[in-house]
N, C-alpha and C positions, 0 to 999 in steps of 0.2 A: 791186479793188474801187477805183476814185477816187470821190473826195465826187460827179463827175455823173454816174456810174453807182451811184448811191444813187434809191431811190425817197424824193419829194419827195412830199407831203401836200398839195393841196390839198381846200379845202370848194367846194360843188357842193348848186345847189338843185335839185331834181328834185322836182317839181308840189306846190312851197311848203312842201318839207321838205330842210331841213340834210345833206349826211352826206359826207365826207371820203374822197378815191383819191388812193391811192398810185402815180405812177406816177414811172416815169426822167423825167430830164431831157430826152429825147430821144425821147418819145414825147408827153410833155405838149405841146413844141411842134410837132410831126406831128399830134396833134389840133385844134394852135389855130386850124393853116394849112388841115385839113380841112374843118374848121369854116368859115372866113374864106371858102371858095373857096365853100361849099355857104348864103354867108349865112347861119348860123344862129349862136345864141351856141352857145358852147362847154356850157353848162347845156341848156339845148334838145338841142342831138346829143346829151348823154349820157342826157338823158331816154327818148330812142328808142332808145338802145342799148339803155336800162334795159329798158324794157319791153318788149323783141322777145329780151331773152336765156333761157340756159335754166338754171335752178337750179340745182344747191345751186353754181353760177359765182360767182365774186367781179362783182361792176361793172366793176373793177380790170382784171382777166382779161379781161373781155368789151371793154375799151377798145381793149386791147392787142393782141384777136386786129384786131376790127373795122379800126383802123389800119394793121395788116400786110396783110390782106383788101385794103383801099383804095388803098396802096401797090403794093400785086402789082397791081394791076387799071390804074393811071396815073393814080388822080386825081390 
């Protein structure tokens, strides 16, 4: 595992509350790109994903799956 493969923790604000999410650099880059394509902030997109995820899964896992599905669908 290289340093670029390690998860990077970033702070997000979801519905007025701060939270931290750890994702690998490649997932952060693609998540930011997909948010921009949708003309949304990373926080807004993360809040949407958070609102629709099934507990007990983590927000980080939900974001990874969302990114994977988006990439596979050609977004």
